[in-house]
All heavy atoms as a GROMACS GRO file, in nm:
protein
  606
    1MET      N    1   0.084  -0.117   0.001
    1MET     CA    2  -0.001  -0.001   0.000
    1MET      C    3   0.089   0.123  -0.001
    1MET      O    4   0.183   0.133   0.077
    1MET     CB    5  -0.090  -0.001   0.120
    1MET     CG    6  -0.180   0.120   0.132
    1MET     SD    7  -0.287   0.105   0.273
    1MET     CE    8  -0.361   0.262   0.267
    2GLY      N    9   0.059   0.219  -0.084
    2GLY     CA   10   0.136   0.341  -0.094
    2GLY      C   11   0.054   0.458  -0.039
    2GLY      O   12  -0.052   0.444   0.018
    3ALA      N   13   0.112   0.575  -0.059
    3ALA     CA   14   0.045   0.698  -0.019
    3ALA      C   15   0.047   0.800  -0.132
    3ALA      O   16   0.139   0.798  -0.216
    3ALA     CB   17   0.114   0.755   0.104
    4LYS      N   18  -0.053   0.885  -0.137
    4LYS     CA   19  -0.048   0.991  -0.236
    4LYS      C   20   0.045   1.100  -0.187
    4LYS      O   21   0.049   1.133  -0.071
    4LYS     CB   22  -0.191   1.052  -0.248
    4LYS     CG   23  -0.199   1.172  -0.344
    4LYS     CD   24  -0.340   1.218  -0.358
    4LYS     CE   25  -0.352   1.339  -0.448
    4LYS     NZ   26  -0.309   1.316  -0.586
    5GLY      N   27   0.130   1.148  -0.277
    5GLY     CA   28   0.223   1.253  -0.242
    5GLY      C   29   0.186   1.388  -0.303
    5GLY      O   30   0.153   1.395  -0.423
    6ILE      N   31   0.190   1.490  -0.222
    6ILE     CA   32   0.167   1.628  -0.271
    6ILE      C   33   0.285   1.714  -0.228
    6ILE      O   34   0.319   1.717  -0.110
    6ILE     CB   35   0.037   1.685  -0.213
    6ILE    CG1   36  -0.081   1.599  -0.256
    6ILE    CG2   37   0.015   1.830  -0.256
    6ILE    CD1   38  -0.215   1.636  -0.193
    7ARG      N   39   0.350   1.780  -0.321
    7ARG     CA   40   0.464   1.863  -0.291
    7ARG      C   41   0.429   2.009  -0.307
    7ARG      O   42   0.367   2.050  -0.406
    7ARG     CB   43   0.579   1.830  -0.386
    7ARG     CG   44   0.710   1.904  -0.355
    7ARG     CD   45   0.819   1.852  -0.445
    7ARG     NE   46   0.942   1.923  -0.428
    7ARG     CZ   47   1.041   1.888  -0.344
    7ARG    NH1   48   1.028   1.778  -0.272
    7ARG    NH2   49   1.151   1.957  -0.335
    8ILE      N   50   0.465   2.089  -0.207
    8ILE     CA   51   0.436   2.234  -0.210
    8ILE      C   52   0.573   2.305  -0.220
    8ILE      O   53   0.658   2.289  -0.134
    8ILE     CB   54   0.366   2.280  -0.080
    8ILE    CG1   55   0.239   2.200  -0.060
    8ILE    CG2   56   0.341   2.430  -0.082
    8ILE    CD1   57   0.173   2.224   0.077
    9GLU      N   58   0.588   2.382  -0.327
    9GLU     CA   59   0.713   2.454  -0.348
    9GLU      C   60   0.699   2.608  -0.337
    9GLU      O   61   0.797   2.676  -0.316
    9GLU     CB   62   0.774   2.417  -0.482
    9GLU     CG   63   0.817   2.270  -0.489
    9GLU     CD   64   0.887   2.231  -0.617
    9GLU    OE1   65   0.898   2.318  -0.706
    9GLU    OE2   66   0.928   2.116  -0.626
   10GLU      N   67   0.575   2.657  -0.351
   10GLU     CA   68   0.552   2.801  -0.346
   10GLU      C   69   0.451   2.831  -0.235
   10GLU      O   70   0.352   2.755  -0.217
   10GLU     CB   71   0.496   2.851  -0.481
   10GLU     CG   72   0.595   2.834  -0.595
   10GLU     CD   73   0.721   2.914  -0.582
   10GLU    OE1   74   0.713   3.025  -0.523
   10GLU    OE2   75   0.824   2.867  -0.622
   11PRO      N   76   0.469   2.939  -0.162
   11PRO     CA   77   0.375   2.970  -0.050
   11PRO      C   78   0.231   2.988  -0.099
   11PRO      O   79   0.137   2.952  -0.029
   11PRO     CB   80   0.429   3.106   0.001
   11PRO     CG   81   0.572   3.104  -0.034
   11PRO     CD   82   0.583   3.030  -0.165
   12GLY      N   83   0.211   3.035  -0.221
   12GLY     CA   84   0.076   3.052  -0.273
   12GLY      C   85   0.002   2.921  -0.298
   12GLY      O   86  -0.120   2.921  -0.321
   13ASP      N   87   0.076   2.808  -0.300
   13ASP     CA   88   0.014   2.680  -0.331
   13ASP      C   89  -0.034   2.605  -0.206
   13ASP      O   90  -0.090   2.500  -0.216
   13ASP     CB   91   0.112   2.595  -0.407
   13ASP     CG   92   0.152   2.652  -0.542
   13ASP    OD1   93   0.076   2.738  -0.593
   13ASP    OD2   94   0.257   2.614  -0.594
   14VAL      N   95  -0.006   2.658  -0.087
   14VAL     CA   96  -0.037   2.586   0.037
   14VAL      C   97  -0.185   2.558   0.054
   14VAL      O   98  -0.222   2.442   0.080
   14VAL     CB   99   0.017   2.666   0.160
   14VAL    CG1  100  -0.032   2.601   0.291
   14VAL    CG2  101   0.167   2.672   0.159
   15LYS      N  102  -0.268   2.657   0.036
   15LYS     CA  103  -0.414   2.637   0.058
   15LYS      C  104  -0.471   2.531  -0.034
   15LYS      O  105  -0.539   2.442   0.012
   15LYS     CB  106  -0.487   2.769   0.042
   15LYS     CG  107  -0.633   2.767   0.075
   15LYS     CD  108  -0.697   2.902   0.066
   15LYS     CE  109  -0.839   2.900   0.109
   15LYS     NZ  110  -0.901   3.031   0.104
   16GLU      N  111  -0.439   2.538  -0.160
   16GLU     CA  112  -0.491   2.438  -0.256
   16GLU      C  113  -0.437   2.299  -0.226
   16GLU      O  114  -0.514   2.199  -0.232
   16GLU     CB  115  -0.450   2.482  -0.399
   16GLU     CG  116  -0.499   2.385  -0.502
   16GLU     CD  117  -0.446   2.425  -0.642
   16GLU    OE1  118  -0.391   2.536  -0.662
   16GLU    OE2  119  -0.467   2.343  -0.732
   17ALA      N  120  -0.310   2.290  -0.196
   17ALA     CA  121  -0.249   2.156  -0.170
   17ALA      C  122  -0.309   2.092  -0.046
   17ALA      O  123  -0.336   1.974  -0.046
   17ALA     CB  124  -0.099   2.169  -0.159
   18LEU      N  125  -0.329   2.172   0.061
   18LEU     CA  126  -0.385   2.114   0.180
   18LEU      C  127  -0.531   2.073   0.161
   18LEU      O  128  -0.577   1.975   0.212
   18LEU     CB  129  -0.372   2.214   0.296
   18LEU     CG  130  -0.229   2.234   0.350
   18LEU    CD1  131  -0.228   2.334   0.461
   18LEU    CD2  132  -0.163   2.101   0.388
   19ALA      N  133  -0.603   2.153   0.080
   19ALA     CA  134  -0.743   2.117   0.046
   19ALA      C  135  -0.747   1.983  -0.028
   19ALA      O  136  -0.830   1.897   0.000
   19ALA     CB  137  -0.810   2.230  -0.031
   20MET      N  138  -0.653   1.968  -0.123
   20MET     CA  139  -0.645   1.840  -0.195
   20MET      C  140  -0.613   1.725  -0.102
   20MET      O  141  -0.675   1.618  -0.115
   20MET     CB  142  -0.537   1.851  -0.307
   20MET     CG  143  -0.576   1.931  -0.426
   20MET     SD  144  -0.445   1.953  -0.550
   20MET     CE  145  -0.351   1.809  -0.539
   21ALA      N  146  -0.519   1.747  -0.013
   21ALA     CA  147  -0.480   1.640   0.082
   21ALA      C  148  -0.597   1.600   0.170
   21ALA      O  149  -0.621   1.479   0.194
   21ALA     CB  150  -0.362   1.684   0.164
   22LEU      N  151  -0.668   1.698   0.222
   22LEU     CA  152  -0.781   1.669   0.312
   22LEU      C  153  -0.901   1.605   0.237
   22LEU      O  154  -0.973   1.528   0.300
   22LEU     CB  155  -0.825   1.797   0.385
   22LEU     CG  156  -0.719   1.852   0.483
   22LEU    CD1  157  -0.762   1.987   0.534
   22LEU    CD2  158  -0.701   1.755   0.599
   23ALA      N  159  -0.916   1.638   0.110
   23ALA     CA  160  -1.027   1.585   0.034
   23ALA      C  161  -0.998   1.444  -0.023
   23ALA      O  162  -1.090   1.371  -0.062
   23ALA     CB  163  -1.060   1.678  -0.082
   24TYR      N  164  -0.875   1.401  -0.022
   24TYR     CA  165  -0.834   1.272  -0.079
   24TYR      C  166  -0.886   1.156   0.007
   24TYR      O  167  -0.864   1.151   0.127
   24TYR     CB  168  -0.683   1.260  -0.092
   24TYR     CG  169  -0.637   1.135  -0.164
   24TYR    CD1  170  -0.657   1.120  -0.298
   24TYR    CD2  171  -0.572   1.036  -0.091
   24TYR    CE1  172  -0.615   1.003  -0.363
   24TYR    CE2  173  -0.528   0.919  -0.154
   24TYR     CZ  174  -0.550   0.907  -0.293
   24TYR     OH  175  -0.507   0.791  -0.355
   25LYS      N  176  -0.966   1.068  -0.054
   25LYS     CA  177  -1.030   0.960   0.020
   25LYS      C  178  -0.968   0.824  -0.013
   25LYS      O  179  -1.011   0.720   0.039
   25LYS     CB  180  -1.180   0.955  -0.011
   25LYS     CG  181  -1.255   1.080   0.017
   25LYS     CD  182  -1.254   1.109   0.163
   25LYS     CE  183  -1.337   1.236   0.191
   25LYS     NZ  184  -1.302   1.305   0.312
   26GLY      N  185  -0.863   0.817  -0.095
   26GLY     CA  186  -0.809   0.693  -0.141
   26GLY      C  187  -0.699   0.637  -0.054
   26GLY      O  188  -0.632   0.542  -0.092
   27GLY      N  189  -0.675   0.688   0.067
   27GLY     CA  190  -0.572   0.638   0.154
   27GLY      C  191  -0.492   0.749   0.215
   27GLY      O  192  -0.535   0.868   0.212
   28PRO      N  193  -0.376   0.719   0.267
   28PRO     CA  194  -0.289   0.821   0.333
   28PRO      C  195  -0.231   0.918   0.230
   28PRO      O  196  -0.216   0.888   0.114
   28PRO     CB  197  -0.182   0.740   0.403
   28PRO     CG  198  -0.180   0.610   0.330
   28PRO     CD  199  -0.316   0.587   0.275
   29VAL      N  200  -0.201   1.038   0.283
   29VAL     CA  201  -0.141   1.144   0.198
   29VAL      C  202  -0.020   1.199   0.270
   29VAL      O  203  -0.020   1.221   0.391
   29VAL     CB  204  -0.243   1.261   0.177
   29VAL    CG1  205  -0.179   1.372   0.093
   29VAL    CG2  206  -0.369   1.212   0.113
   30VAL      N  207   0.091   1.219   0.196
   30VAL     CA  208   0.210   1.278   0.246
   30VAL      C  209   0.221   1.414   0.180
   30VAL      O  210   0.226   1.422   0.060
   30VAL     CB  211   0.333   1.192   0.217
   30VAL    CG1  212   0.461   1.266   0.260
   30VAL    CG2  213   0.325   1.056   0.283
   31VAL      N  214   0.227   1.522   0.262
   31VAL     CA  215   0.247   1.655   0.213
   31VAL      C  216   0.392   1.694   0.238
   31VAL      O  217   0.439   1.698   0.345
   31VAL     CB  218   0.149   1.754   0.280
   31VAL    CG1  219   0.178   1.897   0.232
   31VAL    CG2  220   0.006   1.717   0.255
   32ASP      N  221   0.463   1.720   0.122
   32ASP     CA  222   0.605   1.758   0.130
   32ASP      C  223   0.613   1.908   0.099
   32ASP      O  224   0.589   1.949  -0.010
   32ASP     CB  225   0.681   1.680   0.024
   32ASP     CG  226   0.826   1.714   0.018
   32ASP    OD1  227   0.881   1.764   0.117
   32ASP    OD2  228   0.888   1.688  -0.089
   33ALA      N  229   0.644   1.986   0.201
   33ALA     CA  230   0.653   2.133   0.185
   33ALA      C  231   0.801   2.175   0.186
   33ALA      O  232   0.875   2.146   0.278
   33ALA     CB  233   0.578   2.203   0.299
   34VAL      N  234   0.842   2.243   0.079
   34VAL     CA  235   0.978   2.294   0.068
   34VAL      C  236   0.980   2.427   0.144
   34VAL      O  237   0.901   2.517   0.114
   34VAL     CB  238   1.016   2.312  -0.080
   34VAL    CG1  239   1.156   2.372  -0.093
   34VAL    CG2  240   1.007   2.183  -0.155
   35VAL      N  241   1.073   2.438   0.237
   35VAL     CA  242   1.085   2.559   0.319
   35VAL      C  243   1.227   2.610   0.319
   35VAL      O  244   1.320   2.536   0.292
   35VAL     CB  245   1.036   2.536   0.460
   35VAL    CG1  246   0.889   2.495   0.466
   35VAL    CG2  247   1.120   2.430   0.533
   36ASP      N  248   1.244   2.735   0.357
   36ASP     CA  249   1.376   2.792   0.376
   36ASP      C  250   1.432   2.743   0.508
   36ASP      O  251   1.372   2.764   0.611
   36ASP     CB  252   1.365   2.946   0.377
   36ASP     CG  253   1.501   3.014   0.390
   36ASP    OD1  254   1.600   2.950   0.423
   36ASP    OD2  255   1.505   3.136   0.362
   37PRO      N  256   1.544   2.672   0.510
   37PRO     CA  257   1.596   2.615   0.635
   37PRO      C  258   1.638   2.720   0.733
   37PRO      O  259   1.654   2.690   0.851
   37PRO     CB  260   1.718   2.530   0.588
   37PRO     CG  261   1.759   2.588   0.458
   37PRO     CD  262   1.630   2.643   0.394
   38TYR      N  263   1.653   2.847   0.691
   38TYR     CA  264   1.693   2.952   0.785
   38TYR      C  265   1.575   3.038   0.827
   38TYR      O  266   1.592   3.130   0.908
   38TYR     CB  267   1.804   3.039   0.722
   38TYR     CG  268   1.931   2.957   0.702
   38TYR    CD1  269   1.962   2.902   0.580
   38TYR    CD2  270   2.018   2.937   0.808
   38TYR    CE1  271   2.077   2.829   0.563
   38TYR    CE2  272   2.132   2.862   0.791
   38TYR     CZ  273   2.158   2.809   0.666
   38TYR     OH  274   2.278   2.736   0.652
   39ALA      N  275   1.458   3.013   0.777
   39ALA     CA  276   1.342   3.093   0.817
   39ALA      C  277   1.300   3.058   0.957
   39ALA      O  278   1.290   2.940   0.995
   39ALA     CB  279   1.227   3.069   0.719
   40LEU      N  280   1.278   3.157   1.037
   40LEU     CA  281   1.232   3.136   1.176
   40LEU      C  282   1.082   3.123   1.178
   40LEU      O  283   1.010   3.198   1.116
   40LEU     CB  284   1.277   3.254   1.264
   40LEU     CG  285   1.425   3.284   1.269
   40LEU    CD1  286   1.451   3.410   1.348
   40LEU    CD2  287   1.500   3.168   1.332
   41SER      N  288   1.035   3.024   1.253
   41SER     CA  289   0.892   3.009   1.271
   41SER      C  290   0.859   3.049   1.415
   41SER      O  291   0.890   2.977   1.505
   41SER     CB  292   0.850   2.863   1.242
   41SER     OG  293   0.917   2.776   1.328
   42LEU      N  294   0.801   3.167   1.426
   42LEU     CA  295   0.768   3.221   1.557
   42LEU      C  296   0.622   3.256   1.563
   42LEU      O  297   0.565   3.303   1.467
   42LEU     CB  298   0.854   3.343   1.587
   42LEU     CG  299   1.003   3.323   1.594
   42LEU    CD1  300   1.076   3.457   1.600
   42LEU    CD2  301   1.040   3.237   1.715
   43PRO      N  302   0.560   3.239   1.678
   43PRO     CA  303   0.426   3.286   1.697
   43PRO      C  304   0.416   3.438   1.695
   43PRO      O  305   0.514   3.507   1.704
   43PRO     CB  306   0.385   3.228   1.834
   43PRO     CG  307   0.512   3.211   1.904
   43PRO     CD  308   0.619   3.182   1.800
   44SER      N  309   0.290   3.487   1.683
   44SER     CA  310   0.277   3.635   1.682
   44SER      C  311   0.318   3.700   1.812
   44SER      O  312   0.363   3.812   1.814
   44SER     CB  313   0.130   3.671   1.652
   44SER     OG  314   0.046   3.612   1.748
   45HIS      N  315   0.308   3.631   1.922
   45HIS     CA  316   0.359   3.679   2.050
   45HIS      C  317   0.468   3.582   2.098
   45HIS      O  318   0.446   3.465   2.111
   45HIS     CB  319   0.243   3.680   2.157
   45HIS     CG  320   0.292   3.712   2.292
   45HIS    ND1  321   0.330   3.831   2.331
   45HIS    CD2  322   0.310   3.627   2.399
   45HIS    CE1  323   0.370   3.829   2.456
   45HIS    NE2  324   0.361   3.705   2.498
   46VAL      N  325   0.584   3.639   2.121
   46VAL     CA  326   0.696   3.557   2.163
   46VAL      C  327   0.718   3.574   2.313
   46VAL      O  328   0.754   3.683   2.360
   46VAL     CB  329   0.827   3.601   2.088
   46VAL    CG1  330   0.944   3.515   2.131
   46VAL    CG2  331   0.806   3.591   1.938
   47PRO      N  332   0.699   3.465   2.391
   47PRO     CA  333   0.722   3.474   2.534
   47PRO      C  334   0.870   3.499   2.564
   47PRO      O  335   0.956   3.464   2.481
   47PRO     CB  336   0.680   3.337   2.586
   47PRO     CG  337   0.603   3.273   2.476
   47PRO     CD  338   0.647   3.337   2.347
   48PHE      N  339   0.896   3.553   2.679
   48PHE     CA  340   1.037   3.588   2.714
   48PHE      C  341   1.127   3.466   2.710
   48PHE      O  342   1.237   3.477   2.655
   48PHE     CB  343   1.037   3.650   2.855
   48PHE     CG  344   1.179   3.680   2.899
   48PHE    CD1  345   1.244   3.791   2.849
   48PHE    CD2  346   1.248   3.600   2.986
   48PHE    CE1  347   1.376   3.822   2.887
   48PHE    CE2  348   1.377   3.629   3.026
   48PHE     CZ  349   1.439   3.738   2.977
   49HIS      N  350   1.084   3.350   2.760
   49HIS     CA  351   1.173   3.233   2.764
   49HIS      C  352   1.209   3.184   2.618
   49HIS      O  353   1.318   3.135   2.595
   49HIS     CB  354   1.110   3.118   2.843
   49HIS     CG  355   0.995   3.051   2.778
   49HIS    ND1  356   0.867   3.103   2.780
   49HIS    CD2  357   0.990   2.938   2.708
   49HIS    CE1  358   0.790   3.018   2.711
   49HIS    NE2  359   0.860   2.919   2.667
   50VAL      N  360   1.122   3.211   2.523
   50VAL     CA  361   1.153   3.174   2.382
   50VAL      C  362   1.261   3.269   2.328
   50VAL      O  363   1.359   3.226   2.267
   50VAL     CB  364   1.028   3.176   2.296
   50VAL    CG1  365   1.062   3.159   2.148
   50VAL    CG2  366   0.930   3.071   2.341
   51ALA      N  367   1.242   3.400   2.352
   51ALA     CA  368   1.341   3.497   2.307
   51ALA      C  369   1.477   3.474   2.375
   51ALA      O  370   1.585   3.483   2.313
   51ALA     CB  371   1.292   3.638   2.334
   52GLU      N  372   1.472   3.438   2.504
   52GLU     CA  373   1.592   3.413   2.578
   52GLU      C  374   1.668   3.291   2.520
   52GLU      O  375   1.789   3.294   2.497
   52GLU     CB  376   1.559   3.389   2.725
   52GLU     CG  377   1.674   3.359   2.814
   52GLU     CD  378   1.633   3.330   2.959
   52GLU    OE1  379   1.527   3.270   2.977
   52GLU    OE2  380   1.707   3.372   3.048
   53GLY      N  381   1.593   3.186   2.490
   53GLY     CA  382   1.654   3.064   2.433
   53GLY      C  383   1.711   3.088   2.298
   53GLY      O  384   1.820   3.038   2.262
   54PHE      N  385   1.645   3.170   2.216
   54PHE     CA  386   1.694   3.202   2.079
   54PHE      C  387   1.821   3.282   2.092
   54PHE      O  388   1.920   3.254   2.021
   54PHE     CB  389   1.584   3.282   2.007
   54PHE     CG  390   1.636   3.330   1.872
   54PHE    CD1  391   1.640   3.243   1.765
   54PHE    CD2  392   1.669   3.464   1.852
   54PHE    CE1  393   1.687   3.285   1.640
   54PHE    CE2  394   1.717   3.504   1.726
   54PHE     CZ  395   1.727   3.418   1.622
   55THR      N  396   1.824   3.380   2.182
   55THR     CA  397   1.943   3.461   2.201
   55THR      C  398   2.061   3.376   2.248
   55THR      O  399   2.174   3.390   2.198
   55THR     CB  400   1.918   3.573   2.300
   55THR    OG1  401   1.806   3.651   2.253
   55THR    CG2  402   2.038   3.663   2.318
   56LEU      N  403   2.036   3.281   2.340
   56LEU     CA  404   2.140   3.192   2.386
   56LEU      C  405   2.192   3.103   2.275
   56LEU      O  406   2.312   3.079   2.260
   56LEU     CB  407   2.086   3.107   2.501
   56LEU     CG  408   2.181   3.009   2.566
   56LEU    CD1  409   2.304   3.083   2.623
   56LEU    CD2  410   2.112   2.930   2.674
   57SER      N  411   2.100   3.054   2.189
   57SER     CA  412   2.139   2.970   2.079
   57SER      C  413   2.229   3.046   1.981
   57SER      O  414   2.332   2.995   1.934
   57SER     CB  415   2.013   2.917   2.006
   57SER     OG  416   2.050   2.856   1.883
   58MET      N  417   2.192   3.169   1.945
   58MET     CA  418   2.272   3.250   1.856
   58MET      C  419   2.411   3.276   1.917
   58MET      O  420   2.514   3.269   1.847
   58MET     CB  421   2.205   3.384   1.825
   58MET     CG  422   2.083   3.370   1.734
   58MET     SD  423   2.136   3.333   1.564
   58MET     CE  424   2.015   3.210   1.522
   59ALA      N  425   2.418   3.308   2.045
   59ALA     CA  426   2.544   3.333   2.112
   59ALA      C  427   2.633   3.208   2.108
   59ALA      O  428   2.753   3.218   2.084
   59ALA     CB  429   2.521   3.375   2.257
   60LYS      N  430   2.575   3.091   2.136
   60LYS     CA  431   2.654   2.967   2.131
   60LYS      C  432   2.709   2.941   1.989
   60LYS      O  433   2.821   2.892   1.974
   60LYS     CB  434   2.566   2.848   2.173
   60LYS     CG  435   2.545   2.842   2.322
   60LYS     CD  436   2.460   2.722   2.356
   60LYS     CE  437   2.432   2.713   2.505
   60LYS     NZ  438   2.346   2.594   2.539
   61GLN      N  439   2.629   2.972   1.886
   61GLN     CA  440   2.674   2.952   1.746
   61GLN      C  441   2.792   3.045   1.720
   61GLN      O  442   2.890   3.002   1.653
   61GLN     CB  443   2.560   2.976   1.651
   61GLN     CG  444   2.455   2.865   1.653
   61GLN     CD  445   2.346   2.892   1.550
   61GLN    OE1  446   2.374   2.907   1.435
   61GLN    NE2  447   2.223   2.893   1.598
   62VAL      N  448   2.784   3.167   1.765
   62VAL     CA  449   2.895   3.261   1.742
   62VAL      C  450   3.019   3.218   1.814
   62VAL      O  451   3.129   3.216   1.755
   62VAL     CB  452   2.852   3.404   1.789
   62VAL    CG1  453   2.973   3.498   1.790
   62VAL    CG2  454   2.743   3.462   1.698
   63LEU      N  455   3.005   3.173   1.937
   63LEU     CA  456   3.117   3.134   2.018
   63LEU      C  457   3.185   3.000   1.970
   63LEU      O  458   3.301   2.973   1.998
   63LEU     CB  459   3.080   3.120   2.166
   63LEU     CG  460   3.040   3.250   2.230
   63LEU    CD1  461   2.989   3.224   2.372
   63LEU    CD2  462   3.161   3.347   2.234
   64THR      N  463   3.109   2.920   1.893
   64THR     CA  464   3.165   2.792   1.844
   64THR      C  465   3.205   2.803   1.701
   64THR      O  466   3.231   2.702   1.632
   64THR     CB  467   3.062   2.675   1.861
   64THR    OG1  468   2.942   2.710   1.794
   64THR    CG2  469   3.037   2.646   2.009
   65GLY      N  470   3.215   2.928   1.648
   65GLY     CA  471   3.268   2.948   1.513
   65GLY      C  472   3.165   2.930   1.401
   65GLY      O  473   3.206   2.911   1.284
   66LYS      N  474   3.039   2.933   1.432
   66LYS     CA  475   2.937   2.914   1.331
   66LYS      C  476   2.873   3.047   1.290
   66LYS      O  477   2.755   3.058   1.268
   66LYS     CB  478   2.832   2.815   1.376
   66LYS     CG  479   2.887   2.677   1.399
   66LYS     CD  480   2.783   2.583   1.448
   66LYS     CE  481   2.848   2.448   1.480
   66LYS     NZ  482   2.754   2.355   1.545
   67MET      N  483   2.957   3.151   1.279
   67MET     CA  484   2.904   3.285   1.251
   67MET      C  485   2.836   3.289   1.112
   67MET      O  486   2.744   3.362   1.091
   67MET     CB  487   3.020   3.387   1.256
   67MET     CG  488   2.978   3.527   1.250
   67MET     SD  489   2.877   3.568   1.392
   67MET     CE  490   2.833   3.736   1.354
   68ASP      N  491   2.887   3.208   1.016
   68ASP     CA  492   2.823   3.208   0.884
   68ASP      C  493   2.675   3.166   0.890
   68ASP      O  494   2.592   3.221   0.820
   68ASP     CB  495   2.902   3.120   0.787
   68ASP     CG  496   2.914   2.976   0.835
   68ASP    OD1  497   2.915   2.954   0.958
   68ASP    OD2  498   2.928   2.886   0.749
   69SER      N  499   2.645   3.073   0.976
   69SER     CA  500   2.508   3.027   0.992
   69SER      C  501   2.423   3.137   1.056
   69SER      O  502   2.306   3.157   1.015
   69SER     CB  503   2.503   2.902   1.080
   69SER     OG  504   2.372   2.860   1.102
   70VAL      N  505   2.479   3.205   1.150
   70VAL     CA  506   2.408   3.319   1.214
   70VAL      C  507   2.380   3.424   1.113
   70VAL      O  508   2.267   3.479   1.106
   70VAL     CB  509   2.489   3.373   1.334
   70VAL    CG1  510   2.426   3.500   1.388
   70VAL    CG2  511   2.504   3.271   1.443
   71ILE      N  512   2.477   3.460   1.034
   71ILE     CA  513   2.459   3.563   0.929
   71ILE      C  514   2.352   3.523   0.829
   71ILE      O  515   2.266   3.604   0.791
   71ILE     CB  516   2.593   3.597   0.859
   71ILE    CG1  517   2.689   3.665   0.961
   71ILE    CG2  518   2.573   3.682   0.738
   71ILE    CD1  519   2.826   3.684   0.913
   72ARG      N  520   2.355   3.396   0.782
   72ARG     CA  521   2.255   3.350   0.689
   72ARG      C  522   2.112   3.360   0.749
   72ARG      O  523   2.018   3.399   0.685
   72ARG     CB  524   2.283   3.209   0.646
   72ARG     CG  525   2.366   3.200   0.519
   72ARG     CD  526   2.373   3.058   0.476
   72ARG     NE  527   2.439   2.988   0.583
   72ARG     CZ  528   2.542   2.908   0.569
   72ARG    NH1  529   2.588   2.881   0.451
   72ARG    NH2  530   2.600   2.851   0.669
   73THR      N  531   2.102   3.321   0.879
   73THR     CA  532   1.972   3.326   0.945
   73THR      C  533   1.921   3.471   0.948
   73THR      O  534   1.801   3.497   0.918
   73THR     CB  535   1.980   3.272   1.087
   73THR    OG1  536   2.023   3.134   1.083
   73THR    CG2  537   1.848   3.281   1.161
   74ILE      N  538   2.007   3.561   0.982
   74ILE     CA  539   1.967   3.704   0.991
   74ILE      C  540   1.930   3.758   0.852
   74ILE      O  541   1.825   3.820   0.832
   74ILE     CB  542   2.080   3.789   1.050
   74ILE    CG1  543   2.096   3.750   1.200
   74ILE    CG2  544   2.051   3.938   1.038
   74ILE    CD1  545   2.222   3.806   1.265
   75GLU      N  546   2.016   3.724   0.751
   75GLU     CA  547   1.987   3.773   0.616
   75GLU      C  548   1.851   3.725   0.560
   75GLU      O  549   1.775   3.799   0.507
   75GLU     CB  550   2.100   3.729   0.520
   75GLU     CG  551   2.228   3.801   0.535
   75GLU     CD  552   2.336   3.745   0.447
   75GLU    OE1  553   2.328   3.628   0.400
   75GLU    OE2  554   2.438   3.815   0.428
   76ARG      N  555   1.827   3.596   0.580
   76ARG     CA  556   1.704   3.537   0.526
   76ARG      C  557   1.581   3.589   0.594
   76ARG      O  558   1.479   3.605   0.533
   76ARG     CB  559   1.710   3.383   0.538
   76ARG     CG  560   1.824   3.324   0.464
   76ARG     CD  561   1.784   3.274   0.325
   76ARG     NE  562   1.893   3.227   0.250
   76ARG     CZ  563   1.929   3.101   0.239
   76ARG    NH1  564   1.860   3.008   0.301
   76ARG    NH2  565   2.029   3.064   0.163
   77ASN      N  566   1.587   3.618   0.725
   77ASN     CA  567   1.470   3.662   0.799
   77ASN      C  568   1.448   3.809   0.792
   77ASN      O  569   1.335   3.853   0.795
   77ASN     CB  570   1.480   3.612   0.944
   77ASN     CG  571   1.453   3.462   0.948
   77ASN    OD1  572   1.340   3.417   0.944
   77ASN    ND2  573   1.563   3.386   0.954
   78VAL      N  574   1.553   3.888   0.772
   78VAL     CA  575   1.530   4.033   0.753
   78VAL      C  576   1.470   4.051   0.617
   78VAL      O  577   1.381   4.134   0.597
   78VAL     CB  578   1.662   4.109   0.767
   78VAL    CG1  579   1.649   4.249   0.720
   78VAL    CG2  580   1.711   4.105   0.914
   79ARG      N  581   1.512   3.974   0.518
   79ARG     CA  582   1.459   3.984   0.383
   79ARG      C  583   1.312   3.945   0.378
   79ARG      O  584   1.232   3.994   0.298
   79ARG     CB  585   1.541   3.896   0.290
   79ARG     CG  586   1.500   3.905   0.148
   79ARG     CD  587   1.583   3.815   0.062
   79ARG     NE  588   1.576   3.681   0.118
   79ARG     CZ  589   1.651   3.582   0.077
   79ARG    NH1  590   1.741   3.595  -0.017
   79ARG    NH2  591   1.639   3.460   0.133
   80LEU      N  592   1.267   3.852   0.465
   80LEU     CA  593   1.131   3.802   0.461
   80LEU      C  594   1.035   3.908   0.515
   80LEU      O  595   0.916   3.904   0.486
   80LEU     CB  596   1.118   3.675   0.546
   80LEU     CG  597   1.190   3.552   0.491
   80LEU    CD1  598   1.182   3.439   0.590
   80LEU    CD2  599   1.132   3.513   0.360
   81VAL      N  600   1.081   3.997   0.595
   81VAL     CA  601   0.991   4.094   0.664
   81VAL      C  602   0.946   4.200   0.563
   81VAL      O  603   1.001   4.239   0.476
   81VAL     CB  604   1.060   4.161   0.782
   81VAL    CG1  605   0.974   4.266   0.841
   81VAL    CG2  606   1.098   4.056   0.882
   0.00000   0.00000   0.00000
């Protein structure tokens, strides 16, 4: 037994793809969504402990020599706004 596969590559296709997945009655469905690995997924309200953990994570990356990853994260998310 297999599953129906639906791939989402553009943000504008999410609604249609999820509607197709939910309407499919022939068995299981796998939704494969392509996302930016550096995009931050945050709720509209960020509690203090989440901001604190994020700041600590960024500081650890800088201190362990992963500054390129920090810069990419900042670049990708500033551009998204």
